[in-house]
Every structure is written in C-alpha cells, then in structure tokens.
DRENZAVO-368089 format. One line per field, with one value per residue (C-alpha): residue number from 0; x, y, z; residue in three letters. Coordinates in pm, 1 decimal, padded with zeros to 6 digits, m for minus. Example, Ala and Ser with C-alpha at 12.3 -4.5 7.8 and 13.67 -1.06 7.14 Angstrom:
<recs>
i = [0;1]
X = [01230.0;01367.0]
Y = [m00450.0;m00106.0]
Z = [00780.0;00714.0]
aa = [ala;ser]
</recs>
This chain:
<recs>
i = [0;1;2;3;4;5;6;7;8;9;10;11;12;13;14;15;16;17;18;19;20;21;22;23;24;25;26;27;28;29;30;31;32;33;34;35;36;37;38;39;40;41;42;43;44;45;46;47;48;49;50;51;52;53;54;55;56;57;58;59;60;61;62;63;64;65;66;67;68;69;70;71;72;73;74;75;76;77;78;79;80;81;82;83;84;85;86;87;88;89;90;91;92;93;94;95;96;97;98;99;100;101;102;103;104;105;106;107;108;109;110;111;112;113;114;115;116;117;118;119;120;121;122;123;124;125;126;127;128;129;130;131;132;133;134;135;136;137;138;139;140;141;142;143;144;145;146;147;148;149;150;151;152;153;154;155;156;157;158;159;160;161;162;163;164;165;166;167;168;169;170;171;172;173;174;175;176;177;178;179;180;181;182;183;184;185;186;187;188;189;190;191;192;193;194;195;196;197;198;199;200;201;202;203;204;205;206;207;208;209;210;211;212;213;214;215;216;217;218;219;220;221;222;223;224;225;226;227;228;229;230;231;232;233;234;235;236;237;238;239;240;241;242;243;244;245;246;247;248;249;250;251;252;253;254;255;256;257;258;259;260;261;262;263;264;265;266;267;268;269;270;271;272;273;274;275;276;277;278;279;280;281;282;283;284;285;286;287;288;289;290;291;292;293;294;295;296;297;298;299;300;301;302;303;304;305;306;307;308;309;310;311;312;313;314;315;316;317;318;319;320;321;322;323;324;325;326;327;328;329;330;331;332;333;334;335;336;337;338;339;340;341;342;343;344;345;346;347;348;349;350;351;352;353;354;355;356;357;358;359;360;361;362;363;364;365;366;367;368;369;370;371;372;373;374;375;376;377;378;379;380;381;382;383;384;385;386;387;388;389;390;391;392;393;394;395;396;397;398;399;400;401;402;403;404;405;406;407;408;409;410;411;412;413;414;415;416;417;418;419;420;421;422;423;424;425;426;427;428;429;430;431;432;433;434;435;436;437;438;439;440;441;442;443;444;445;446;447;448;449;450;451;452;453;454;455;456;457;458;459;460;461;462;463;464;465;466;467;468;469;470;471;472;473;474;475;476;477;478;479;480;481;482;483;484;485;486;487;488;489;490;491;492;493;494;495;496;497;498;499;500;501;502;503;504;505;506;507;508;509;510;511;512;513;514;515]
X = [00000.0;00140.6;00197.1;m00038.2;00155.9;m00006.4;m00122.7;00093.5;m00139.5;m00144.1;00232.1;00273.6;00033.0;00226.3;00555.5;00409.3;00273.2;00608.7;00784.1;00541.4;00588.2;00962.6;00939.3;00699.9;00897.9;01214.6;01271.8;01198.9;01494.4;01473.9;01440.1;01752.7;01688.1;01901.1;01802.7;01813.4;01598.3;01825.6;01710.4;01919.9;01897.3;02075.4;02140.8;02196.7;02365.6;02137.8;02170.9;02024.5;01736.2;01391.7;01311.0;01633.3;01611.6;01860.9;01964.1;02195.6;02376.0;02616.1;02741.3;02530.0;02169.5;02077.5;02174.7;02059.5;01687.5;01398.8;01472.1;01850.7;01877.9;01945.4;01752.9;01544.6;01563.4;01247.2;01251.7;01120.2;01131.3;01406.2;01739.7;01658.6;01610.1;01557.8;01468.3;01428.5;01568.8;01612.8;01980.6;02132.6;02301.6;02674.2;02753.1;02980.7;02834.8;02968.7;02744.2;02746.5;02502.1;02401.3;02173.6;02008.2;01785.6;01751.5;02113.9;02336.1;02576.2;02780.0;02855.9;03174.7;03384.3;03476.2;03770.0;03553.4;03681.3;03435.2;03335.1;03469.1;03213.9;03046.5;03075.6;02810.3;02794.5;02486.9;02460.3;02146.9;01781.4;01741.5;02011.5;02031.7;02287.0;02331.8;02489.0;02583.8;02677.7;02900.6;02803.6;02708.1;02900.4;03037.9;03155.4;03516.9;03501.5;03500.4;03786.2;03718.5;03591.1;03217.6;02999.1;02669.0;02395.0;02139.5;01834.7;01570.9;01242.3;00945.7;00630.6;00434.9;00637.7;00411.8;00479.2;00542.0;00765.0;01073.4;01356.0;01655.6;01975.3;02089.3;02410.1;02721.7;02913.5;02859.4;02758.9;02487.6;02369.3;02554.4;02231.2;02068.4;01817.7;01756.7;02038.7;02080.9;01768.1;01774.6;01616.6;01400.3;01613.4;01539.7;01423.1;01212.2;01518.0;01631.0;01984.1;02218.8;02591.1;02806.0;03180.8;03376.0;03743.1;03894.9;03862.0;03557.5;03351.1;02985.7;02682.6;02347.5;01977.3;01708.0;01408.9;01119.6;01204.9;01174.3;01247.9;00876.2;00920.5;01258.6;01320.3;01223.6;01202.0;00907.4;00729.7;00813.2;01105.8;01425.4;01703.3;02076.0;02251.5;02389.4;02769.4;03011.1;03377.9;03472.7;03761.7;03836.7;03718.6;03386.6;03183.7;02829.2;02667.0;02349.7;02094.9;01745.2;01467.0;01218.4;00959.8;00881.1;00799.2;00463.0;00357.3;00417.1;00233.1;00425.5;00555.9;00420.8;00534.8;00881.2;00917.6;01002.5;01195.6;01050.3;00767.1;00743.5;00470.2;00382.2;00253.0;00097.9;00078.8;00205.0;00123.8;00366.4;00216.2;00440.4;00262.3;00595.2;00679.0;00520.0;00332.3;00536.5;00523.8;00715.8;00835.0;00899.0;01090.6;01017.0;01260.2;01193.2;00973.9;00821.7;00465.8;00571.3;00695.4;00450.5;00649.2;00977.0;01083.9;01336.0;01583.2;01503.5;01712.0;01558.1;01684.8;01639.9;01552.3;01311.9;01196.6;01550.5;01599.1;01390.5;01159.7;01324.2;01000.0;01016.9;01395.5;01562.5;01880.1;01852.1;01783.2;01996.9;01856.1;01801.4;01531.6;01735.8;02052.6;01883.7;01683.2;01994.5;02206.2;01937.5;01864.1;02239.2;02272.5;02523.5;02322.6;02072.7;01711.0;01588.9;01317.3;01415.7;01205.3;01259.7;01128.6;01060.5;01211.6;01017.6;01092.0;01229.2;01504.1;01788.7;01617.3;01519.3;01855.6;02074.0;02136.4;02207.3;02138.5;02408.4;02357.8;02358.7;02288.8;02075.0;01924.0;01609.8;01797.0;01884.4;01558.9;01706.3;01587.0;01226.2;01262.4;01424.8;01132.0;00899.0;01111.0;01152.5;00818.9;00579.4;00710.0;00913.1;00630.2;00394.8;00638.6;00693.8;00316.3;00226.1;00523.5;00709.3;01020.9;01289.5;01230.7;01536.4;01820.1;02068.2;01861.0;01776.4;01979.0;01971.9;02139.6;02157.5;02386.0;02511.9;02298.5;02130.9;02467.4;02507.4;02168.2;02215.9;02530.6;02396.7;02074.3;02264.2;02501.8;02205.1;01985.5;02199.8;01909.9;01710.8;01968.1;02285.4;02382.7;02462.7;02526.1;02711.0;02742.9;02926.4;02846.1;02819.9;03081.1;03125.9;02788.0;02807.5;03188.2;03219.9;02986.8;02952.8;03313.2;03225.7;02939.7;03180.3;03450.9;03194.9;03118.6;03205.3;03150.2;03153.3;02801.7;02756.3;02727.3;02840.8;02928.4;02989.3;03150.5;03257.4;03353.0;03436.1;03743.4;03542.3;03247.2;03329.8;03561.0;03534.5;03396.2;03050.6;03134.8;03182.9;03561.0;03801.6;03975.0;03653.1;03564.0;03908.4;03871.6;03545.1;03707.2;03990.9;03748.6;03556.8;03875.9;03986.7;03660.4;03712.8;03582.2;03809.9;03871.0;03748.2;03575.9;03287.7;03395.7;03436.5;03589.4;03602.8;03744.7;03604.0;03848.3;03665.4;03342.5;03103.8;02826.2;02524.1;02282.2;02472.6;02782.5;02585.5;02402.9;02735.8;02843.6;02509.0;02577.0;02894.7;02703.3;02446.1;02714.8;02883.1;02575.0;02368.9;02611.0;02464.3;02385.5;02490.9]
Y = [00000.0;00335.8;00624.7;00924.4;01254.3;01574.2;01817.0;02123.8;02376.7;02162.9;02139.1;02513.3;02567.8;02330.2;02500.6;02845.7;02733.1;02583.4;02908.3;03103.8;02857.6;02899.2;03279.6;03280.1;03032.6;03250.6;03541.6;03887.6;04116.6;04373.6;04741.6;04919.7;05173.7;05491.7;05660.1;05550.6;05650.6;05775.0;05833.2;06097.7;06099.4;06381.0;06398.6;06759.1;06895.6;06958.5;07339.4;07348.0;07600.9;07443.7;07665.4;07583.1;07549.8;07288.0;07191.9;06957.8;07176.2;07087.1;07209.8;06972.8;07022.0;06721.3;06904.1;07252.5;07187.2;07343.4;07695.3;07671.4;07657.5;07283.4;06980.4;07076.5;06852.8;06805.8;06796.1;06459.8;06532.9;06501.4;06577.7;06408.0;06576.0;06374.0;06376.9;06127.5;06217.8;06051.3;06050.0;05936.9;05601.8;05560.0;05932.5;06083.1;06382.7;06619.4;06804.7;06976.6;07041.4;07405.1;07602.1;07901.2;08019.4;08161.1;08253.7;08120.4;07860.1;07565.8;07231.1;07229.6;06942.3;06882.2;07123.6;07401.7;07380.4;07371.8;07015.4;06860.0;06805.3;06466.6;06242.4;06008.8;05748.1;05524.0;05183.1;05022.9;05096.4;05218.0;05340.9;05526.6;05779.7;05863.4;06201.4;06365.3;06729.3;06796.1;07164.3;07457.8;07782.3;08056.1;07970.1;08036.1;07810.6;07886.2;07808.6;08057.6;07960.0;07907.6;07745.1;07621.8;07567.7;07297.3;07309.1;07036.7;07151.0;06951.5;06886.2;07134.6;07422.0;07651.3;07619.5;07993.2;08010.8;08233.8;08069.3;08243.4;08168.5;08363.9;08297.0;08408.9;08570.5;08911.0;08737.4;08558.8;08866.2;08812.0;08665.5;09008.1;08905.5;08677.5;08767.7;08517.5;08442.4;08101.7;08012.5;07711.4;07427.1;07084.3;06794.5;07027.2;07191.4;07551.1;07660.1;07956.4;08027.9;08244.3;08310.2;08282.8;08277.5;07933.3;07794.9;08005.5;07833.7;07879.9;07853.5;07914.7;07848.1;07839.3;08073.2;08175.8;08541.6;08602.6;08444.5;08365.1;08122.5;07977.6;07607.0;07369.4;06994.4;06800.4;06848.9;07217.4;07178.9;07382.7;07250.7;07312.3;07552.0;07398.7;07408.9;07397.8;07490.6;07618.2;07465.5;07742.5;07573.7;07474.2;07285.5;07202.6;07230.9;07024.4;07051.6;06922.9;07122.4;06906.1;07167.8;07537.8;07734.0;07851.6;07535.9;07249.3;07141.0;07300.6;07077.0;07111.0;07436.8;07389.0;07427.4;07781.9;07827.8;08051.1;08300.6;08395.5;08626.0;08793.0;09115.6;09007.1;09211.0;09539.0;09812.7;10108.9;10453.5;10522.1;10358.6;10278.0;10031.4;09688.0;09525.1;09277.5;09050.0;09109.1;08826.4;08897.6;08692.9;08766.1;08672.0;08400.5;08529.4;08812.0;08734.7;08642.9;08991.9;09250.1;09540.2;09465.6;09641.8;09519.9;09653.0;09579.9;09460.0;09524.5;09294.0;09292.1;08987.5;08871.4;08557.8;08418.6;08467.0;08206.1;08007.1;07760.7;07725.0;08090.4;08115.5;08157.7;07957.0;07834.0;08032.0;08222.2;08025.0;08356.9;08212.8;07912.7;08117.0;08403.5;08164.8;07970.6;08279.3;08459.5;08149.3;08105.8;08467.4;08545.7;08828.3;09079.8;08968.5;09150.8;09159.1;09078.2;09215.6;09073.1;09277.3;09061.9;09180.1;09212.2;09191.6;09547.2;09434.4;09585.0;09923.6;09937.0;09826.5;10069.1;10436.2;10557.2;10436.3;10245.1;10297.6;10157.6;09819.2;09940.9;10275.6;10229.9;10152.3;10392.7;10397.1;10318.6;10652.4;10568.5;10224.3;10388.2;10625.7;10325.9;10163.2;10477.2;10654.9;10359.5;10020.4;10122.8;10332.6;10036.8;09794.7;10038.8;10076.7;09707.2;09556.7;09648.2;09798.6;10038.2;10281.8;10505.2;10492.1;10354.1;10034.2;10000.5;09816.8;09750.1;09455.0;09271.7;09095.9;09176.3;09467.3;09440.2;09520.8;09815.2;09964.8;09903.2;10115.5;10379.9;10429.2;10410.1;10689.2;10906.0;10827.1;10777.6;10930.4;10613.5;10331.9;10299.4;09932.0;09814.8;09466.3;09520.1;09159.8;09082.8;09434.5;09512.6;09786.7;09754.4;09917.1;10229.7;10232.5;10205.1;10497.8;10375.8;10477.8;10828.4;10837.8;10747.7;10988.9;11271.3;11251.2;11572.9;11419.3;11058.6;10943.7;10720.9;10390.8;10046.1;09860.6;09496.4;09443.1;09109.4;08940.2;08586.6;08503.4;08303.6;08531.0;08617.6;08807.2;09079.9;09431.3;09333.9;09099.5;09122.7;09107.6;09126.0;09421.1;09625.3;09529.2;09634.1;09964.7;10023.2;09928.5;10171.5;10450.8;10396.3;10393.9;10716.5;10877.0;10778.6;10424.9;10208.9;09846.5;09600.4;09883.6;10032.8;09860.0;09483.5;09376.0;09003.1;08814.6;08461.7;08220.8;08018.6;08212.3;08215.8;08449.5;08256.0;08209.1;07913.1;08129.7;08416.4;08177.2;08042.8;08387.1;08533.5;08440.7;08649.2;08938.4;08928.9;08903.3;09218.0;09428.7;09319.2;09198.0;09055.4;09321.0;09272.3]
Z = [00000.0;m00094.5;00167.0;00148.8;00150.6;00278.1;00023.7;m00049.3;00124.3;00437.1;00444.3;00413.2;00704.4;00929.8;00851.6;00925.7;01260.2;01354.7;01275.0;01489.3;01777.5;01765.9;01781.6;02076.4;02284.3;02298.1;02552.6;02414.8;02382.9;02671.2;02602.8;02732.5;03017.2;03005.5;03341.0;03705.3;04000.0;04279.1;04637.3;04818.0;05199.8;05383.4;05759.1;05870.0;06185.7;06484.9;06460.7;06107.8;06101.6;06081.8;05782.7;05596.2;05219.0;05102.2;04750.0;04565.1;04312.9;04033.8;03697.7;03487.0;03381.9;03594.8;03914.7;03817.7;03861.9;03678.6;03809.4;03813.2;04192.4;04203.8;04322.5;04626.7;04931.5;05136.8;05518.2;05630.3;06002.9;06259.2;06094.9;05760.6;05423.8;05104.9;04736.3;04450.0;04109.6;03769.2;03676.2;03343.9;03385.3;03337.1;03348.8;03615.1;03799.1;04064.8;04306.6;04644.8;04930.0;04962.4;05196.2;05028.4;05315.5;05574.7;05489.1;05209.1;05349.1;05228.2;05381.6;05590.1;05717.5;06081.0;06055.8;05914.1;05555.6;05263.1;05192.5;04869.8;04593.3;04583.3;04275.6;04143.5;03865.0;03867.5;03700.1;03844.3;03781.9;04140.8;04376.1;04707.9;04831.1;05201.1;05283.1;05612.8;05666.2;05967.5;05980.0;05760.5;05729.5;05508.6;05158.9;05249.9;05554.4;05927.3;06163.8;06443.5;06788.0;06814.2;07076.8;06936.3;07192.3;07111.0;07338.3;07329.0;07479.8;07615.2;07414.6;07628.9;07483.1;07275.2;06903.7;06875.6;07183.7;07184.4;07374.0;07530.9;07721.3;08025.3;08214.8;08393.3;08105.8;07941.9;07618.6;07818.2;08007.6;08337.7;08481.0;08445.4;08182.9;07887.8;07652.4;07364.0;07166.1;06999.3;06666.9;06588.7;06457.0;06316.0;06532.0;06748.2;06903.1;06944.3;06858.9;06865.9;06838.1;07067.4;07068.3;07394.2;07481.7;07526.1;07877.1;07970.5;08240.7;08148.4;08372.6;08210.3;08210.0;07941.8;07958.6;07739.9;07791.7;08164.9;08500.2;08530.6;08239.9;08330.5;08280.9;08561.2;08605.8;08462.0;08797.6;08830.1;09068.3;09054.3;08830.1;08854.4;08618.4;08301.8;08291.2;07999.8;07961.0;07617.6;07427.5;07179.1;06857.6;06708.0;06967.2;07061.5;07403.7;07408.6;07690.2;07752.0;07914.8;08104.7;08195.6;08238.0;08550.2;08416.3;08229.7;08472.4;08781.0;09067.4;09343.3;09696.7;09857.0;10005.4;10378.3;10484.6;10806.4;11072.4;11044.4;10675.2;10550.7;10219.8;10076.4;09749.5;09431.6;09574.7;09322.2;09316.1;09272.3;08973.9;08678.4;08511.8;08790.6;08773.7;09064.7;09267.5;09569.4;09892.4;10119.7;10489.0;10745.1;11111.6;11388.7;11649.0;11929.3;11725.6;11841.5;12194.4;12283.8;12145.8;12288.4;12117.6;11798.1;11542.8;11285.9;10921.4;10626.2;10283.9;10007.5;09630.8;09412.9;09682.5;09498.4;09519.6;09894.6;10079.7;09850.7;09610.6;09412.9;09303.8;09278.8;08943.3;09004.6;09361.5;09678.1;09927.0;10223.3;10398.5;10625.7;10740.3;10795.0;10981.5;11199.1;11301.8;11373.4;11572.7;11780.2;11841.8;11953.6;11677.4;11518.7;11644.7;11590.8;11281.2;11016.4;10656.4;10371.1;10021.9;09727.5;09421.2;09095.2;08769.0;08399.3;08437.1;08674.4;08472.7;08445.3;08812.8;08950.7;08752.8;08839.2;08484.1;08127.9;07941.5;07568.0;07313.7;07471.4;07763.4;07656.2;07871.1;08193.2;08472.2;08672.3;09015.6;09155.5;09064.2;09222.6;09524.2;09571.6;09578.7;09851.5;10060.7;10019.0;09982.9;10091.9;10397.8;10548.7;10501.2;10667.5;10954.5;10998.7;10983.2;11169.0;11486.2;11332.3;11440.8;11155.9;11202.3;10949.3;11201.5;11218.6;10848.4;10586.3;10211.9;10036.8;09707.5;09462.9;09113.6;08991.2;09331.7;09488.2;09252.3;09337.3;09711.7;09724.6;09486.5;09688.1;10015.9;09911.5;09809.9;10110.7;10421.5;10614.1;10531.8;10505.7;10711.4;10660.8;10308.6;10171.4;09841.7;09720.7;09393.8;09270.5;08898.7;08914.6;08535.8;08468.9;08249.5;08241.6;08622.6;08690.9;09050.6;09115.7;09000.1;09253.4;09534.5;09415.8;09399.9;09771.7;09953.3;10295.8;10415.7;10511.5;10816.8;10630.4;10742.0;10420.6;10340.3;09998.0;09851.1;09525.7;09412.1;09207.5;08949.9;08881.7;08522.0;08293.4;08032.1;08016.7;08146.1;08430.8;08803.0;08854.6;09145.6;08980.8;08970.7;09327.5;09448.1;09266.5;09453.0;09783.2;09720.7;09629.9;09955.2;10161.3;09991.1;10108.0;10469.8;10521.2;10731.6;10644.4;10907.5;11090.3;10892.3;10568.2;10535.7;10204.8;10127.1;09829.0;09811.1;09649.9;09386.6;09448.0;09150.5;09043.9;09164.8;09451.3;09597.3;09641.1;09797.3;10026.2;10152.9;10278.0;10381.1;10743.9;10744.0;10588.4;10869.0;11139.3;11008.5;10934.4;11237.2;11504.4;11822.8;12083.9;12444.6]
aa = [met;ser;arg;ala;trp;pro;ser;arg;pro;thr;leu;leu;leu;val;leu;ala;leu;ala;ala;leu;trp;gly;cys;ser;ser;gly;asp;pro;lys;pro;thr;glu;gln;his;asp;ser;asp;val;gln;phe;asp;leu;thr;val;pro;pro;glu;thr;pro;ala;asp;ala;glu;leu;phe;leu;gln;gly;pro;ser;ala;thr;phe;ser;gly;ala;asp;gly;arg;gly;leu;ala;leu;val;his;gln;gly;gly;arg;arg;phe;ser;leu;lys;ala;arg;val;pro;arg;gly;thr;ala;phe;thr;tyr;ala;val;arg;met;thr;ala;pro;thr;pro;gln;val;ala;leu;asp;ala;gln;gly;ala;pro;glu;ala;asp;his;thr;leu;thr;val;gln;glu;asp;glu;glu;ser;val;ala;leu;thr;val;glu;arg;phe;gly;ala;glu;gly;gly;glu;thr;ser;ala;lys;thr;val;phe;ile;val;his;val;pro;asp;ile;thr;pro;thr;asp;ala;arg;val;trp;leu;ser;gly;asn;gln;pro;glu;leu;gly;asn;trp;asn;gly;ala;glu;val;glu;leu;tyr;gln;ala;val;asp;gly;ala;tyr;ala;gly;ala;val;thr;phe;ala;ala;gly;thr;ala;leu;glu;phe;lys;val;thr;arg;gly;ser;trp;glu;thr;val;glu;lys;ser;ser;thr;gly;ala;glu;val;ala;asn;his;thr;phe;thr;thr;gly;gly;gly;phe;glu;arg;ala;ser;val;glu;val;arg;gly;trp;ala;asp;leu;thr;thr;pro;pro;pro;pro;pro;pro;leu;thr;gly;asp;val;arg;tyr;leu;arg;asp;val;val;pro;gln;asp;pro;thr;leu;lys;pro;arg;asp;val;ile;ile;trp;leu;pro;pro;gly;tyr;asp;ala;asp;pro;ala;arg;arg;tyr;pro;val;leu;tyr;met;his;asp;gly;gln;asn;leu;met;asp;val;ser;thr;ala;phe;ala;gly;glu;trp;asn;val;asp;glu;thr;ala;gln;ala;leu;val;glu;ala;gly;gln;val;glu;pro;leu;ile;ile;val;gly;ile;tyr;asn;thr;ala;asp;arg;ile;ala;glu;tyr;thr;pro;val;pro;phe;pro;pro;glu;phe;pro;asp;ala;gly;arg;ala;asp;val;tyr;gly;arg;phe;leu;ile;gln;glu;leu;lys;pro;arg;ile;asp;ala;glu;leu;arg;thr;lys;pro;glu;ala;glu;phe;thr;gly;leu;ala;gly;ser;ser;leu;gly;gly;leu;val;ser;leu;ser;leu;gly;leu;lys;his;pro;asp;val;phe;ser;arg;leu;gly;val;val;ser;pro;ser;val;trp;trp;ala;asp;arg;glu;leu;leu;ala;glu;val;asn;ala;leu;thr;ala;lys;pro;ala;leu;arg;ile;trp;glu;asp;ile;gly;thr;his;glu;gly;ser;gly;ser;gln;ala;glu;thr;val;ala;asp;ala;gln;ala;leu;arg;asp;ala;leu;val;ala;arg;gly;trp;val;leu;asp;asp;asp;leu;arg;tyr;thr;val;val;glu;gly;gly;gln;his;asn;glu;ala;ala;trp;ser;ala;arg;phe;gly;asp;ile;leu;arg;phe;leu;tyr;pro;ala;thr;arg]
</recs>
C-alpha cells in the first residue's frame, strides 16, 4: 500500500505554525533603560534652622533643577532631608550640598573647611545615596571659635515660643536678663551660636524670655545651672529642658523656716513700675513679745531669697541662715524684707542708662522712691520695726549690689547698713566709682563688699579688679577696712545664689552683730 503525503497547502500551514511557535517560545529582547531613580537621603547637623532650604547643586543640567537653583531637598522630620531624582546612567556627575535660606551657606567638614564636591555614577535601575553634613558655614570656611547651643524643649512648649539663654558671662547677660535668643532648629530643638574665649567656664539656664518662664524639672522643681567649659574651637553644648515654671504642675510648697509672711501684688504709685510681691521673714519670738521692735534689712531679688520654688537659680537660704544665727545669739534679731524683681530688673537696679545696649535703663531713683516713700512706710506701719536709718539696711547681689550702694550713698538718712554683694561695678563704664569719688563728705554707712574670684571676665562681668577699685574709692573717702567697711574676696566664688548663700551668714554678722 502506498503512503499518502499531505497536500501542499497543508504542508505550508504546518511550517508556518512551527515558525510562529519557535518565535513565541524565545525570551523577548529587553528594552535598554538609560536613566536611574536615585534616592538621596541627607542627615543635617542639629543646629540646622527648621526653615532651611537645602539643595543639591552641580554644573550639569541634571543638578541645576527646573529653576537653576538645584535639586530641592524636602525635610522629612528630625534631621533628615531627602529627594528622589532621575539620573542618566553611566555618566559621572559632581554636586554639592548648599543652603540658600535663611542665609546662604555651604557644607563644611569637621575642621571648618568647605566640603569637597560629591561624585556620582549610577549603574542600576534604582540606587540610594546617604549624605551627612558635619556643619554649615560661610563659603570660604570657618575656623574661628564658636559654641553652638542645642536646646531640646518639652512637648508642652508653645509652638510659637521664643527661647533664650541667660548665664554668667557678658555674652549671656551676666544673669541680668535673657540675653541670647535662639532660633528654631530641626528635630524640634532651638539653637544659637556664641563666641567665647577658650577655657571660659559657662553657667546658664534656658528661659522663654523672663524668670517667670525659666526652665524647671518636669514636675516644676528647681534645676541646677547647666555648665560647659569652652575649648576654643567649634563645639556644641546640648541641653534638655524638662519643663517650664509657668507650664508644669508646681511641686508642693517647700518648707520655709521661721515666720514667713507675704505682701501680694504690691502696686507702686508710679505707673511705670510693675506690681510685685514682697516676702517677709520675722525673727523668732516676734509674736511672743509685742512690745519689742526690730531693725530691718531690705533685700532685692526677693523671689531668690527664701523660697526655692520661686527662685531663678537656687535660693539664698536667707530664712534658714537668719533663723539659726538669731537662735544662736550670733546676730541681732531683725526683720528681713525681700522685694521681688520684675521683667524690668535691669532698668530698676541701675542708676544711669548704658547705651547703646541698655538705653532704657537707669531707673534706680524711681525704684528707690517706691522703697523709701511707699514700701518702707507700710512695713513700719504694719510691723514692729525700728524705723530710724541707724537700724535700716539695704542689700543685694550683682545689679542688686550696685543699686544698694547707689541708693545708700544718696539716702543715708534712710539706710545705714549696706550689703554690696558681687556688685556690677562695670555698669556704664564704672559709673559707681564716680558716685563714690563725687562725695564731699563721708556718710555714716556700714558697708559689706565682697567678690568671688570666678564670677566672670570681660567688660561686662563682676571682677576682682573692679571690686578692688570700689574698695579703694571707699577707703579714699574715709571708710576704714574692718571697721565700717568689710571687704572680702572669696576664692573660687562664683556668680550665683549658691555662692551668695554660703556667705550670707557672714554678711548678717557684720551688718547686724549681736547686741549685748
């Protein structure tokens, strides 16, 4: 039997189907991709402004951006900025990190030199690039000394809060007011840069503009001063604020020693003076002997004297010290009156203006009239005082020491015992020395003057040299050392409440010695 061969049309159909099957069973040739998606992630330094505008800039069109400013990085929170860009594959690019706002700056290395340009050649479809900037600065680099403060604040801080530093150096206000305003930085922090000499021992606190809003613990308790010693180069001082005096639940009132009373919200007659509280310590046995009268010591910065919950940087322990010394018979029983300061402390505690930095200062005479014509008559009327000048004293520290001596020289008919503690002799180019030198006759004043060896340095700091100059001026006008003038230099003494507390007992022993 003969074989039957397929017809010619059938054979052609089979061959065509086989050809199609062979084409479909092979892998398709991939289309070549010419660009890559690159993820750039940038970690910035902690002092970077929160409103910083950052770009990747380079000479090629790829890194010039649509408007020529470069490729804009987007803040992702914390210290991270990022962007995703399409970059031609296999091409070498150079680029740099630049800040265009709030001020133009470039990326610097750890030594302060401009950072070298980055290079990039991508080969894969998707790639990622991690970048870190050590710090930002001027285009030519920065090698000078700079201390950058990084302050982390609690979540309760108002979003529009203005945050300041105040401390023991002239650049920080010498504790006389909030001096360095910080700016909002990334990661919810505040930051600011200040230049100090190498080896400067800093003590400082964070405020929101006044002592009423100074930092506290998370429960409202007092916190210690922050400390930092400068090294002379670029450095960061990082601190964390746990709470604020006006925004946290205050702790239970601290125990006060002895009989402590208050005059609340005392309103001066002069409308330019703010209302204030007055704290009063009465000696042991005050109520037991209704016929006895007592000398009085008036003191400035009343909130810092006895109550740690109202103190700015710790208290003087005036109540504990006075109670112990009176009970031991080491000082004459006396009444102590503490006048709270206000936001106008600098103006009220200075005898003359000090432009251009303090043009609105110099209102000590107005403050003095309030003490002499309003507060003292009220104290004399409501308490059993010895109102005569020979029994009345005035004391304070820093600018409080300045105003105590200035008012005492002008009103020896009111005050005869002066506590001039760490006085700000530097004020207005040592104007206080001119007041002493202008005396035509020596008033009957018993004066305590002291200074610590570590209170500060510079033209706006309390120094041993200035204190000695004041001592010498007083001696030249007739005061006698260790008679009606006690001058003390405290080795290692600093410009703070702890240091003044440590010597308050000696101040009382000199100004109000025990009577036989």
